[in-house]
Predicted model as a PDB file, atoms N, CA, C, CB and O in Angstrom, pLDDT in the B-factor column:
MODEL        1                                                                  
ATOM      1  N   MET A   1      56.143 -15.894  53.669  1.00 53.00           N  
ATOM      2  CA  MET A   1      56.660 -14.956  52.691  1.00 53.00           C  
ATOM      3  C   MET A   1      56.213 -15.414  51.300  1.00 53.00           C  
ATOM      4  CB  MET A   1      58.216 -14.848  52.782  1.00 53.00           C  
ATOM      5  O   MET A   1      56.292 -16.596  50.965  1.00 53.00           O  
ATOM      6  N   GLU A   2      55.747 -14.461  50.504  1.00 65.00           N  
ATOM      7  CA  GLU A   2      55.280 -14.762  49.152  1.00 65.00           C  
ATOM      8  C   GLU A   2      56.464 -14.995  48.218  1.00 65.00           C  
ATOM      9  CB  GLU A   2      54.394 -13.619  48.618  1.00 65.00           C  
ATOM     10  O   GLU A   2      57.505 -14.357  48.370  1.00 65.00           O  
ATOM     11  N   PRO A   3      56.314 -15.911  47.245  1.00 70.00           N  
ATOM     12  CA  PRO A   3      57.389 -16.081  46.263  1.00 70.00           C  
ATOM     13  C   PRO A   3      57.528 -14.808  45.425  1.00 70.00           C  
ATOM     14  CB  PRO A   3      57.113 -17.310  45.347  1.00 70.00           C  
ATOM     15  O   PRO A   3      56.538 -14.157  45.093  1.00 70.00           O  
ATOM     16  N   LEU A   4      58.752 -14.472  45.096  1.00 76.00           N  
ATOM     17  CA  LEU A   4      59.008 -13.267  44.313  1.00 76.00           C  
ATOM     18  C   LEU A   4      58.746 -13.513  42.835  1.00 76.00           C  
ATOM     19  CB  LEU A   4      60.447 -12.790  44.520  1.00 76.00           C  
ATOM     20  O   LEU A   4      59.115 -14.553  42.290  1.00 76.00           O  
ATOM     21  N   GLU A   5      58.110 -12.553  42.202  1.00 83.00           N  
ATOM     22  CA  GLU A   5      57.913 -12.614  40.760  1.00 83.00           C  
ATOM     23  C   GLU A   5      59.160 -12.040  40.105  1.00 83.00           C  
ATOM     24  CB  GLU A   5      56.620 -11.835  40.316  1.00 83.00           C  
ATOM     25  O   GLU A   5      59.592 -10.937  40.438  1.00 83.00           O  
ATOM     26  N   VAL A   6      59.730 -12.784  39.183  1.00 85.00           N  
ATOM     27  CA  VAL A   6      60.955 -12.346  38.507  1.00 85.00           C  
ATOM     28  C   VAL A   6      60.573 -11.358  37.409  1.00 85.00           C  
ATOM     29  CB  VAL A   6      61.749 -13.566  37.913  1.00 85.00           C  
ATOM     30  O   VAL A   6      59.718 -11.662  36.577  1.00 85.00           O  
ATOM     31  N   PRO A   7      61.201 -10.168  37.396  1.00 86.00           N  
ATOM     32  CA  PRO A   7      60.894  -9.196  36.353  1.00 86.00           C  
ATOM     33  C   PRO A   7      61.438  -9.654  35.000  1.00 86.00           C  
ATOM     34  CB  PRO A   7      61.470  -7.824  36.718  1.00 86.00           C  
ATOM     35  O   PRO A   7      62.297 -10.533  34.938  1.00 86.00           O  
ATOM     36  N   PRO A   8      60.936  -9.057  33.919  1.00 86.00           N  
ATOM     37  CA  PRO A   8      61.439  -9.405  32.588  1.00 86.00           C  
ATOM     38  C   PRO A   8      62.943  -9.133  32.474  1.00 86.00           C  
ATOM     39  CB  PRO A   8      60.678  -8.616  31.509  1.00 86.00           C  
ATOM     40  O   PRO A   8      63.499  -8.334  33.228  1.00 86.00           O  
ATOM     41  N   ASP A   9      63.590  -9.809  31.520  1.00 88.00           N  
ATOM     42  CA  ASP A   9      65.023  -9.639  31.293  1.00 88.00           C  
ATOM     43  C   ASP A   9      65.348  -8.165  31.075  1.00 88.00           C  
ATOM     44  CB  ASP A   9      65.487 -10.479  30.084  1.00 88.00           C  
ATOM     45  O   ASP A   9      64.640  -7.470  30.346  1.00 88.00           O  
ATOM     46  N   GLY A  10      66.404  -7.697  31.696  1.00 89.00           N  
ATOM     47  CA  GLY A  10      66.834  -6.314  31.543  1.00 89.00           C  
ATOM     48  C   GLY A  10      66.221  -5.369  32.562  1.00 89.00           C  
ATOM     49  O   GLY A  10      66.566  -4.188  32.595  1.00 89.00           O  
ATOM     50  N   ARG A  11      65.320  -5.870  33.390  1.00 91.00           N  
ATOM     51  CA  ARG A  11      64.686  -5.028  34.406  1.00 91.00           C  
ATOM     52  C   ARG A  11      65.015  -5.563  35.791  1.00 91.00           C  
ATOM     53  CB  ARG A  11      63.152  -4.967  34.198  1.00 91.00           C  
ATOM     54  O   ARG A  11      65.282  -6.752  35.963  1.00 91.00           O  
ATOM     55  N   ALA A  12      64.993  -4.677  36.769  1.00 91.00           N  
ATOM     56  CA  ALA A  12      65.254  -5.065  38.157  1.00 91.00           C  
ATOM     57  C   ALA A  12      64.275  -4.344  39.068  1.00 91.00           C  
ATOM     58  CB  ALA A  12      66.720  -4.745  38.566  1.00 91.00           C  
ATOM     59  O   ALA A  12      64.027  -3.149  38.912  1.00 91.00           O  
ATOM     60  N   GLU A  13      63.728  -5.078  40.014  1.00 92.00           N  
ATOM     61  CA  GLU A  13      62.878  -4.492  41.050  1.00 92.00           C  
ATOM     62  C   GLU A  13      63.787  -3.982  42.154  1.00 92.00           C  
ATOM     63  CB  GLU A  13      61.834  -5.530  41.605  1.00 92.00           C  
ATOM     64  O   GLU A  13      64.654  -4.714  42.632  1.00 92.00           O  
ATOM     65  N   VAL A  14      63.597  -2.729  42.564  1.00 93.00           N  
ATOM     66  CA  VAL A  14      64.426  -2.127  43.599  1.00 93.00           C  
ATOM     67  C   VAL A  14      63.527  -1.760  44.781  1.00 93.00           C  
ATOM     68  CB  VAL A  14      65.188  -0.870  43.054  1.00 93.00           C  
ATOM     69  O   VAL A  14      62.493  -1.112  44.617  1.00 93.00           O  
ATOM     70  N   HIS A  15      63.939  -2.184  45.964  1.00 93.00           N  
ATOM     71  CA  HIS A  15      63.215  -1.885  47.193  1.00 93.00           C  
ATOM     72  C   HIS A  15      64.151  -1.095  48.096  1.00 93.00           C  
ATOM     73  CB  HIS A  15      62.707  -3.194  47.900  1.00 93.00           C  
ATOM     74  O   HIS A  15      65.237  -1.564  48.437  1.00 93.00           O  
ATOM     75  N   ILE A  16      63.732   0.095  48.477  1.00 94.00           N  
ATOM     76  CA  ILE A  16      64.531   0.976  49.326  1.00 94.00           C  
ATOM     77  C   ILE A  16      63.797   1.117  50.655  1.00 94.00           C  
ATOM     78  CB  ILE A  16      64.769   2.383  48.648  1.00 94.00           C  
ATOM     79  O   ILE A  16      62.606   1.426  50.675  1.00 94.00           O  
ATOM     80  N   VAL A  17      64.485   0.895  51.742  1.00 94.00           N  
ATOM     81  CA  VAL A  17      63.911   1.112  53.071  1.00 94.00           C  
ATOM     82  C   VAL A  17      64.768   2.172  53.751  1.00 94.00           C  
ATOM     83  CB  VAL A  17      63.857  -0.229  53.921  1.00 94.00           C  
ATOM     84  O   VAL A  17      65.986   2.033  53.851  1.00 94.00           O  
ATOM     85  N   ALA A  18      64.109   3.238  54.217  1.00 94.00           N  
ATOM     86  CA  ALA A  18      64.828   4.354  54.825  1.00 94.00           C  
ATOM     87  C   ALA A  18      64.045   4.882  56.025  1.00 94.00           C  
ATOM     88  CB  ALA A  18      65.067   5.483  53.791  1.00 94.00           C  
ATOM     89  O   ALA A  18      62.855   4.607  56.182  1.00 94.00           O  
ATOM     90  N   ALA A  19      64.730   5.635  56.854  1.00 93.00           N  
ATOM     91  CA  ALA A  19      64.094   6.202  58.047  1.00 93.00           C  
ATOM     92  C   ALA A  19      63.067   7.274  57.683  1.00 93.00           C  
ATOM     93  CB  ALA A  19      65.153   6.794  58.977  1.00 93.00           C  
ATOM     94  O   ALA A  19      62.101   7.483  58.418  1.00 93.00           O  
ATOM     95  N   SER A  20      63.273   7.954  56.549  1.00 91.00           N  
ATOM     96  CA  SER A  20      62.334   9.016  56.172  1.00 91.00           C  
ATOM     97  C   SER A  20      62.018   8.943  54.681  1.00 91.00           C  
ATOM     98  CB  SER A  20      62.911  10.406  56.529  1.00 91.00           C  
ATOM     99  O   SER A  20      62.818   8.432  53.896  1.00 91.00           O  
ATOM    100  N   PRO A  21      60.845   9.458  54.291  1.00 90.00           N  
ATOM    101  CA  PRO A  21      60.500   9.483  52.866  1.00 90.00           C  
ATOM    102  C   PRO A  21      61.504  10.275  52.034  1.00 90.00           C  
ATOM    103  CB  PRO A  21      59.114  10.069  52.680  1.00 90.00           C  
ATOM    104  O   PRO A  21      61.781   9.911  50.892  1.00 90.00           O  
ATOM    105  N   GLU A  22      62.047  11.348  52.589  1.00 90.00           N  
ATOM    106  CA  GLU A  22      62.998  12.181  51.846  1.00 90.00           C  
ATOM    107  C   GLU A  22      64.264  11.399  51.497  1.00 90.00           C  
ATOM    108  CB  GLU A  22      63.363  13.431  52.661  1.00 90.00           C  
ATOM    109  O   GLU A  22      64.769  11.516  50.380  1.00 90.00           O  
ATOM    110  N   VAL A  23      64.773  10.619  52.416  1.00 91.00           N  
ATOM    111  CA  VAL A  23      65.977   9.824  52.145  1.00 91.00           C  
ATOM    112  C   VAL A  23      65.686   8.790  51.059  1.00 91.00           C  
ATOM    113  CB  VAL A  23      66.479   9.123  53.439  1.00 91.00           C  
ATOM    114  O   VAL A  23      66.496   8.606  50.150  1.00 91.00           O  
ATOM    115  N   ALA A  24      64.551   8.120  51.143  1.00 91.00           N  
ATOM    116  CA  ALA A  24      64.184   7.128  50.129  1.00 91.00           C  
ATOM    117  C   ALA A  24      64.053   7.783  48.754  1.00 91.00           C  
ATOM    118  CB  ALA A  24      62.865   6.426  50.511  1.00 91.00           C  
ATOM    119  O   ALA A  24      64.512   7.226  47.757  1.00 91.00           O  
ATOM    120  N   ARG A  25      63.436   8.954  48.696  1.00 89.00           N  
ATOM    121  CA  ARG A  25      63.285   9.661  47.414  1.00 89.00           C  
ATOM    122  C   ARG A  25      64.630  10.067  46.830  1.00 89.00           C  
ATOM    123  CB  ARG A  25      62.409  10.899  47.593  1.00 89.00           C  
ATOM    124  O   ARG A  25      64.817  10.023  45.614  1.00 89.00           O  
ATOM    125  N   ARG A  26      65.575  10.465  47.690  1.00 91.00           N  
ATOM    126  CA  ARG A  26      66.897  10.860  47.198  1.00 91.00           C  
ATOM    127  C   ARG A  26      67.618   9.681  46.555  1.00 91.00           C  
ATOM    128  CB  ARG A  26      67.744  11.433  48.341  1.00 91.00           C  
ATOM    129  O   ARG A  26      68.265   9.837  45.519  1.00 91.00           O  
ATOM    130  N   VAL A  27      67.510   8.506  47.162  1.00 91.00           N  
ATOM    131  CA  VAL A  27      68.140   7.306  46.588  1.00 91.00           C  
ATOM    132  C   VAL A  27      67.477   6.964  45.254  1.00 91.00           C  
ATOM    133  CB  VAL A  27      68.038   6.098  47.571  1.00 91.00           C  
ATOM    134  O   VAL A  27      68.163   6.649  44.282  1.00 91.00           O  
ATOM    135  N   ALA A  28      66.147   7.025  45.206  1.00 90.00           N  
ATOM    136  CA  ALA A  28      65.424   6.738  43.964  1.00 90.00           C  
ATOM    137  C   ALA A  28      65.815   7.721  42.863  1.00 90.00           C  
ATOM    138  CB  ALA A  28      63.906   6.790  44.203  1.00 90.00           C  
ATOM    139  O   ALA A  28      65.917   7.334  41.699  1.00 90.00           O  
ATOM    140  N   GLU A  29      66.031   8.971  43.213  1.00 89.00           N  
ATOM    141  CA  GLU A  29      66.425   9.970  42.215  1.00 89.00           C  
ATOM    142  C   GLU A  29      67.780   9.632  41.593  1.00 89.00           C  
ATOM    143  CB  GLU A  29      66.474  11.364  42.851  1.00 89.00           C  
ATOM    144  O   GLU A  29      67.969   9.807  40.389  1.00 89.00           O  
ATOM    145  N   VAL A  30      68.714   9.156  42.397  1.00 88.00           N  
ATOM    146  CA  VAL A  30      70.024   8.750  41.871  1.00 88.00           C  
ATOM    147  C   VAL A  30      69.856   7.607  40.879  1.00 88.00           C  
ATOM    148  CB  VAL A  30      70.974   8.329  43.022  1.00 88.00           C  
ATOM    149  O   VAL A  30      70.474   7.606  39.815  1.00 88.00           O  
ATOM    150  N   LEU A  31      69.016   6.631  41.231  1.00 89.00           N  
ATOM    151  CA  LEU A  31      68.778   5.506  40.312  1.00 89.00           C  
ATOM    152  C   LEU A  31      68.152   5.984  39.008  1.00 89.00           C  
ATOM    153  CB  LEU A  31      67.870   4.456  40.972  1.00 89.00           C  
ATOM    154  O   LEU A  31      68.506   5.494  37.936  1.00 89.00           O  
ATOM    155  N   ARG A  32      67.226   6.936  39.091  1.00 87.00           N  
ATOM    156  CA  ARG A  32      66.577   7.447  37.878  1.00 87.00           C  
ATOM    157  C   ARG A  32      67.538   8.206  36.971  1.00 87.00           C  
ATOM    158  CB  ARG A  32      65.422   8.351  38.252  1.00 87.00           C  
ATOM    159  O   ARG A  32      67.311   8.294  35.764  1.00 87.00           O  
ATOM    160  N   ARG A  33      68.605   8.751  37.537  1.00 86.00           N  
ATOM    161  CA  ARG A  33      69.606   9.438  36.709  1.00 86.00           C  
ATOM    162  C   ARG A  33      70.438   8.441  35.915  1.00 86.00           C  
ATOM    163  CB  ARG A  33      70.524  10.306  37.582  1.00 86.00           C  
ATOM    164  O   ARG A  33      71.033   8.791  34.896  1.00 86.00           O  
ATOM    165  N   CYS A  34      70.478   7.191  36.388  1.00 86.00           N  
ATOM    166  CA  CYS A  34      71.270   6.159  35.727  1.00 86.00           C  
ATOM    167  C   CYS A  34      70.443   5.225  34.854  1.00 86.00           C  
ATOM    168  CB  CYS A  34      72.002   5.356  36.752  1.00 86.00           C  
ATOM    169  O   CYS A  34      70.950   4.704  33.860  1.00 86.00           O  
ATOM    170  N   PHE A  35      69.174   5.004  35.208  1.00 88.00           N  
ATOM    171  CA  PHE A  35      68.330   4.041  34.508  1.00 88.00           C  
ATOM    172  C   PHE A  35      66.942   4.612  34.262  1.00 88.00           C  
ATOM    173  CB  PHE A  35      68.230   2.740  35.302  1.00 88.00           C  
ATOM    174  O   PHE A  35      66.447   5.432  35.035  1.00 88.00           O  
ATOM    175  N   ALA A  36      66.324   4.169  33.176  1.00 87.00           N  
ATOM    176  CA  ALA A  36      64.901   4.455  32.995  1.00 87.00           C  
ATOM    177  C   ALA A  36      64.183   3.710  34.118  1.00 87.00           C  
ATOM    178  CB  ALA A  36      64.372   4.014  31.548  1.00 87.00           C  
ATOM    179  O   ALA A  36      64.556   2.583  34.444  1.00 87.00           O  
ATOM    180  N   ALA A  37      63.159   4.322  34.712  1.00 88.00           N  
ATOM    181  CA  ALA A  37      62.491   3.698  35.857  1.00 88.00           C  
ATOM    182  C   ALA A  37      61.004   3.985  35.838  1.00 88.00           C  
ATOM    183  CB  ALA A  37      63.100   4.187  37.170  1.00 88.00           C  
ATOM    184  O   ALA A  37      60.545   4.973  35.266  1.00 88.00           O  
ATOM    185  N   THR A  38      60.263   3.093  36.482  1.00 85.00           N  
ATOM    186  CA  THR A  38      58.833   3.308  36.644  1.00 85.00           C  
ATOM    187  C   THR A  38      58.608   4.325  37.754  1.00 85.00           C  
ATOM    188  CB  THR A  38      58.099   1.977  36.955  1.00 85.00           C  
ATOM    189  O   THR A  38      59.534   4.690  38.478  1.00 85.00           O  
ATOM    190  N   GLU A  39      57.383   4.770  37.874  1.00 83.00           N  
ATOM    191  CA  GLU A  39      57.016   5.657  38.977  1.00 83.00           C  
ATOM    192  C   GLU A  39      57.190   4.895  40.287  1.00 83.00           C  
ATOM    193  CB  GLU A  39      55.546   6.181  38.823  1.00 83.00           C  
ATOM    194  O   GLU A  39      56.823   3.724  40.387  1.00 83.00           O  
ATOM    195  N   GLN A  40      57.742   5.556  41.271  1.00 83.00           N  
ATOM    196  CA  GLN A  40      57.975   4.898  42.553  1.00 83.00           C  
ATOM    197  C   GLN A  40      56.670   4.693  43.314  1.00 83.00           C  
ATOM    198  CB  GLN A  40      58.952   5.715  43.398  1.00 83.00           C  
ATOM    199  O   GLN A  40      55.717   5.458  43.163  1.00 83.00           O  
ATOM    200  N   ARG A  41      56.647   3.653  44.126  1.00 87.00           N  
ATOM    201  CA  ARG A  41      55.516   3.365  45.003  1.00 87.00           C  
ATOM    202  C   ARG A  41      56.045   3.415  46.427  1.00 87.00           C  
ATOM    203  CB  ARG A  41      54.854   1.965  44.676  1.00 87.00           C  
ATOM    204  O   ARG A  41      57.085   2.826  46.723  1.00 87.00           O  
ATOM    205  N   SER A  42      55.352   4.104  47.302  1.00 86.00           N  
ATOM    206  CA  SER A  42      55.826   4.305  48.662  1.00 86.00           C  
ATOM    207  C   SER A  42      54.857   3.689  49.669  1.00 86.00           C  
ATOM    208  CB  SER A  42      56.015   5.800  48.947  1.00 86.00           C  
ATOM    209  O   SER A  42      53.640   3.798  49.518  1.00 86.00           O  
ATOM    210  N   TYR A  43      55.409   3.040  50.700  1.00 84.00           N  
ATOM    211  CA  TYR A  43      54.624   2.368  51.737  1.00 84.00           C  
ATOM    212  C   TYR A  43      55.295   2.595  53.085  1.00 84.00           C  
ATOM    213  CB  TYR A  43      54.480   0.843  51.437  1.00 84.00           C  
ATOM    214  O   TYR A  43      56.488   2.893  53.134  1.00 84.00           O  
ATOM    215  N   PRO A  44      54.555   2.459  54.173  1.00 84.00           N  
ATOM    216  CA  PRO A  44      55.210   2.470  55.491  1.00 84.00           C  
ATOM    217  C   PRO A  44      56.129   1.248  55.592  1.00 84.00           C  
ATOM    218  CB  PRO A  44      54.145   2.469  56.657  1.00 84.00           C  
ATOM    219  O   PRO A  44      55.777   0.168  55.116  1.00 84.00           O  
ATOM    220  N   ALA A  45      57.291   1.411  56.202  1.00 87.00           N  
ATOM    221  CA  ALA A  45      58.246   0.300  56.311  1.00 87.00           C  
ATOM    222  C   ALA A  45      57.856  -0.674  57.421  1.00 87.00           C  
ATOM    223  CB  ALA A  45      59.656   0.839  56.568  1.00 87.00           C  
ATOM    224  O   ALA A  45      57.974  -1.889  57.258  1.00 87.00           O  
ATOM    225  N   SER A  46      57.394  -0.138  58.542  1.00 85.00           N  
ATOM    226  CA  SER A  46      57.018  -0.995  59.660  1.00 85.00           C  
ATOM    227  C   SER A  46      56.151  -0.202  60.625  1.00 85.00           C  
ATOM    228  CB  SER A  46      58.272  -1.557  60.381  1.00 85.00           C  
ATOM    229  O   SER A  46      55.931   0.994  60.434  1.00 85.00           O  
ATOM    230  N   ALA A  47      55.669  -0.861  61.644  1.00 83.00           N  
ATOM    231  CA  ALA A  47      54.862  -0.183  62.658  1.00 83.00           C  
ATOM    232  C   ALA A  47      55.698   0.839  63.432  1.00 83.00           C  
ATOM    233  CB  ALA A  47      54.250  -1.209  63.626  1.00 83.00           C  
ATOM    234  O   ALA A  47      55.157   1.796  63.988  1.00 83.00           O  
ATOM    235  N   GLU A  48      57.018   0.633  63.466  1.00 85.00           N  
ATOM    236  CA  GLU A  48      57.908   1.555  64.186  1.00 85.00           C  
ATOM    237  C   GLU A  48      58.240   2.808  63.377  1.00 85.00           C  
ATOM    238  CB  GLU A  48      59.193   0.841  64.561  1.00 85.00           C  
ATOM    239  O   GLU A  48      58.797   3.763  63.919  1.00 85.00           O  
ATOM    240  N   GLY A  49      57.906   2.813  62.095  1.00 87.00           N  
ATOM    241  CA  GLY A  49      58.182   3.977  61.255  1.00 87.00           C  
ATOM    242  C   GLY A  49      59.044   3.626  60.060  1.00 87.00           C  
ATOM    243  O   GLY A  49      59.310   2.455  59.785  1.00 87.00           O  
ATOM    244  N   GLY A  50      59.469   4.640  59.368  1.00 91.00           N  
ATOM    245  CA  GLY A  50      60.283   4.453  58.184  1.00 91.00           C  
ATOM    246  C   GLY A  50      59.433   4.368  56.928  1.00 91.00           C  
ATOM    247  O   GLY A  50      58.204   4.316  56.992  1.00 91.00           O  
ATOM    248  N   THR A  51      60.098   4.355  55.799  1.00 92.00           N  
ATOM    249  CA  THR A  51      59.444   4.327  54.492  1.00 92.00           C  
ATOM    250  C   THR A  51      60.052   3.231  53.638  1.00 92.00           C  
ATOM    251  CB  THR A  51      59.566   5.692  53.783  1.00 92.00           C  
ATOM    252  O   THR A  51      61.267   3.035  53.628  1.00 92.00           O  
ATOM    253  N   ARG A  52      59.208   2.530  52.934  1.00 93.00           N  
ATOM    254  CA  ARG A  52      59.656   1.544  51.945  1.00 93.00           C  
ATOM    255  C   ARG A  52      59.236   2.083  50.589  1.00 93.00           C  
ATOM    256  CB  ARG A  52      59.047   0.097  52.216  1.00 93.00           C  
ATOM    257  O   ARG A  52      58.066   2.403  50.379  1.00 93.00           O  
ATOM    258  N   LEU A  53      60.180   2.185  49.677  1.00 93.00           N  
ATOM    259  CA  LEU A  53      59.913   2.710  48.351  1.00 93.00           C  
ATOM    260  C   LEU A  53      60.296   1.639  47.340  1.00 93.00           C  
ATOM    261  CB  LEU A  53      60.691   4.041  48.094  1.00 93.00           C  
ATOM    262  O   LEU A  53      61.349   1.014  47.467  1.00 93.00           O  
ATOM    263  N   GLU A  54      59.454   1.423  46.341  1.00 93.00           N  
ATOM    264  CA  GLU A  54      59.708   0.398  45.327  1.00 93.00           C  
ATOM    265  C   GLU A  54      59.623   1.018  43.944  1.00 93.00           C  
ATOM    266  CB  GLU A  54      58.708  -0.773  45.457  1.00 93.00           C  
ATOM    267  O   GLU A  54      58.778   1.878  43.697  1.00 93.00           O  
ATOM    268  N   LEU A  55      60.488   0.588  43.048  1.00 92.00           N  
ATOM    269  CA  LEU A  55      60.439   0.997  41.656  1.00 92.00           C  
ATOM    270  C   LEU A  55      61.111  -0.070  40.807  1.00 92.00           C  
ATOM    271  CB  LEU A  55      61.115   2.376  41.454  1.00 92.00           C  
ATOM    272  O   LEU A  55      61.854  -0.906  41.321  1.00 92.00           O  
ATOM    273  N   THR A  56      60.853  -0.039  39.524  1.00 92.00           N  
ATOM    274  CA  THR A  56      61.473  -0.969  38.581  1.00 92.00           C  
ATOM    275  C   THR A  56      62.395  -0.169  37.683  1.00 92.00           C  
ATOM    276  CB  THR A  56      60.399  -1.748  37.742  1.00 92.00           C  
ATOM    277  O   THR A  56      62.000   0.857  37.128  1.00 92.00           O  
ATOM    278  N   VAL A  57      63.635  -0.644  37.540  1.00 92.00           N  
ATOM    279  CA  VAL A  57      64.584   0.024  36.652  1.00 92.00           C  
ATOM    280  C   VAL A  57      64.821  -0.840  35.420  1.00 92.00           C  
ATOM    281  CB  VAL A  57      65.920   0.312  37.384  1.00 92.00           C  
ATOM    282  O   VAL A  57      64.783  -2.069  35.484  1.00 92.00           O  
ATOM    283  N   ASP A  58      65.064  -0.177  34.312  1.00 91.00           N  
ATOM    284  CA  ASP A  58      65.308  -0.846  33.033  1.00 91.00           C  
ATOM    285  C   ASP A  58      66.792  -0.717  32.715  1.00 91.00           C  
ATOM    286  CB  ASP A  58      64.425  -0.235  31.881  1.00 91.00           C  
ATOM    287  O   ASP A  58      67.246   0.341  32.280  1.00 91.00           O  
ATOM    288  N   THR A  59      67.549  -1.791  32.930  1.00 86.00           N  
ATOM    289  CA  THR A  59      68.993  -1.735  32.714  1.00 86.00           C  
ATOM    290  C   THR A  59      69.362  -1.724  31.240  1.00 86.00           C  
ATOM    291  CB  THR A  59      69.659  -2.904  33.392  1.00 86.00           C  
ATOM    292  O   THR A  59      70.509  -1.436  30.896  1.00 86.00           O  
ATOM    293  N   SER A  60      68.415  -2.031  30.364  1.00 87.00           N  
ATOM    294  CA  SER A  60      68.709  -1.965  28.928  1.00 87.00           C  
ATOM    295  C   SER A  60      68.672  -0.525  28.425  1.00 87.00           C  
ATOM    296  CB  SER A  60      67.709  -2.823  28.136  1.00 87.00           C  
ATOM    297  O   SER A  60      69.108  -0.248  27.308  1.00 87.00           O  
ATOM    298  N   ARG A  61      68.160   0.386  29.235  1.00 83.00           N  
ATOM    299  CA  ARG A  61      68.100   1.804  28.876  1.00 83.00           C  
ATOM    300  C   ARG A  61      68.884   2.621  29.888  1.00 83.00           C  
ATOM    301  CB  ARG A  61      66.635   2.296  28.799  1.00 83.00           C  
ATOM    302  O   ARG A  61      68.393   3.620  30.414  1.00 83.00           O  
ATOM    303  N   ALA A  62      70.101   2.185  30.154  1.00 79.00           N  
ATOM    304  CA  ALA A  62      70.942   2.846  31.142  1.00 79.00           C  
ATOM    305  C   ALA A  62      71.555   4.116  30.576  1.00 79.00           C  
ATOM    306  CB  ALA A  62      72.038   1.904  31.625  1.00 79.00           C  
ATOM    307  O   ALA A  62      71.877   4.194  29.390  1.00 79.00           O  
ATOM    308  N   ALA A  63      71.711   5.105  31.442  1.00 74.00           N  
ATOM    309  CA  ALA A  63      72.396   6.348  31.097  1.00 74.00           C  
ATOM    310  C   ALA A  63      73.795   6.285  31.698  1.00 74.00           C  
ATOM    311  CB  ALA A  63      71.607   7.609  31.615  1.00 74.00           C  
ATOM    312  O   ALA A  63      74.088   5.380  32.479  1.00 74.00           O  
ATOM    313  N   GLU A  64      74.645   7.215  31.353  1.00 73.00           N  
ATOM    314  CA  GLU A  64      75.964   7.277  31.972  1.00 73.00           C  
ATOM    315  C   GLU A  64      75.778   7.728  33.406  1.00 73.00           C  
ATOM    316  CB  GLU A  64      76.925   8.237  31.195  1.00 73.00           C  
ATOM    317  O   GLU A  64      74.885   8.539  33.650  1.00 73.00           O  
ATOM    318  N   PRO A  65      76.552   7.264  34.368  1.00 70.00           N  
ATOM    319  CA  PRO A  65      77.682   6.358  34.254  1.00 70.00           C  
ATOM    320  C   PRO A  65      77.300   4.877  34.322  1.00 70.00           C  
ATOM    321  CB  PRO A  65      78.666   6.663  35.329  1.00 70.00           C  
ATOM    322  O   PRO A  65      78.167   4.011  34.198  1.00 70.00           O  
ATOM    323  N   ALA A  66      76.026   4.580  34.517  1.00 72.00           N  
ATOM    324  CA  ALA A  66      75.618   3.179  34.657  1.00 72.00           C  
ATOM    325  C   ALA A  66      75.917   2.381  33.396  1.00 72.00           C  
ATOM    326  CB  ALA A  66      74.130   3.088  34.985  1.00 72.00           C  
ATOM    327  O   ALA A  66      76.303   1.215  33.487  1.00 72.00           O  
ATOM    328  N   ARG A  67      75.748   2.982  32.221  1.00 71.00           N  
ATOM    329  CA  ARG A  67      75.998   2.262  30.969  1.00 71.00           C  
ATOM    330  C   ARG A  67      77.433   1.764  30.915  1.00 71.00           C  
ATOM    331  CB  ARG A  67      75.704   3.160  29.757  1.00 71.00           C  
ATOM    332  O   ARG A  67      77.671   0.600  30.595  1.00 71.00           O  
ATOM    333  N   SER A  68      78.394   2.631  31.223  1.00 77.00           N  
ATOM    334  CA  SER A  68      79.805   2.230  31.206  1.00 77.00           C  
ATOM    335  C   SER A  68      80.062   1.121  32.203  1.00 77.00           C  
ATOM    336  CB  SER A  68      80.712   3.424  31.511  1.00 77.00           C  
ATOM    337  O   SER A  68      80.773   0.163  31.900  1.00 77.00           O  
ATOM    338  N   TRP A  69      79.487   1.243  33.397  1.00 71.00           N  
ATOM    339  CA  TRP A  69      79.693   0.222  34.420  1.00 71.00           C  
ATOM    340  C   TRP A  69      79.094  -1.103  33.988  1.00 71.00           C  
ATOM    341  CB  TRP A  69      79.087   0.662  35.749  1.00 71.00           C  
ATOM    342  O   TRP A  69      79.738  -2.141  34.145  1.00 71.00           O  
ATOM    343  N   LEU A  70      77.870  -1.102  33.443  1.00 71.00           N  
ATOM    344  CA  LEU A  70      77.233  -2.343  33.002  1.00 71.00           C  
ATOM    345  C   LEU A  70      78.027  -3.012  31.880  1.00 71.00           C  
ATOM    346  CB  LEU A  70      75.802  -2.066  32.535  1.00 71.00           C  
ATOM    347  O   LEU A  70      78.202  -4.230  31.885  1.00 71.00           O  
ATOM    348  N   GLU A  71      78.506  -2.223  30.924  1.00 75.00           N  
ATOM    349  CA  GLU A  71      79.263  -2.787  29.809  1.00 75.00           C  
ATOM    350  C   GLU A  71      80.572  -3.390  30.275  1.00 75.00           C  
ATOM    351  CB  GLU A  71      79.530  -1.725  28.760  1.00 75.00           C  
ATOM    352  O   GLU A  71      80.975  -4.442  29.778  1.00 75.00           O  
ATOM    353  N   SER A  72      81.250  -2.743  31.226  1.00 77.00           N  
ATOM    354  CA  SER A  72      82.534  -3.253  31.693  1.00 77.00           C  
ATOM    355  C   SER A  72      82.379  -4.426  32.656  1.00 77.00           C  
ATOM    356  CB  SER A  72      83.314  -2.146  32.360  1.00 77.00           C  
ATOM    357  O   SER A  72      83.312  -5.213  32.810  1.00 77.00           O  
ATOM    358  N   SER A  73      81.225  -4.561  33.308  1.00 73.00           N  
ATOM    359  CA  SER A  73      81.046  -5.645  34.271  1.00 73.00           C  
ATOM    360  C   SER A  73      80.341  -6.855  33.678  1.00 73.00           C  
ATOM    361  CB  SER A  73      80.271  -5.150  35.457  1.00 73.00           C  
ATOM    362  O   SER A  73      80.190  -7.871  34.357  1.00 73.00           O  
ATOM    363  N   GLY A  74      79.910  -6.767  32.432  1.00 66.00           N  
ATOM    364  CA  GLY A  74      79.218  -7.881  31.789  1.00 66.00           C  
ATOM    365  C   GLY A  74      80.129  -9.085  31.605  1.00 66.00           C  
ATOM    366  O   GLY A  74      81.347  -8.954  31.483  1.00 66.00           O  
ATOM    367  N   SER A  75      79.508 -10.262  31.590  1.00 56.00           N  
ATOM    368  CA  SER A  75      80.327 -11.471  31.431  1.00 56.00           C  
ATOM    369  C   SER A  75      80.612 -11.765  29.979  1.00 56.00           C  
ATOM    370  CB  SER A  75      79.643 -12.666  32.065  1.00 56.00           C  
ATOM    371  O   SER A  75      81.288 -12.746  29.668  1.00 56.00           O  
TER     372      SER A  75                                                      
ENDMDL                                                                          
END                                                                             
């Protein structure tokens, strides 16, 4: 397994694995409503099927309701 590259402060790499591309896209859409995000990248999840979707979210540019949650959960 390759070592993970840590994203810059305020950003998070998100990896979604789902049975179908449509389900993965729906989850990514919810994240985009809460955070600024890069364009998603989609790959086959495994030889058995499924979809792996990756995107980067910027938590410093959060929209509601994520902004309220981040502010209240901060240390």
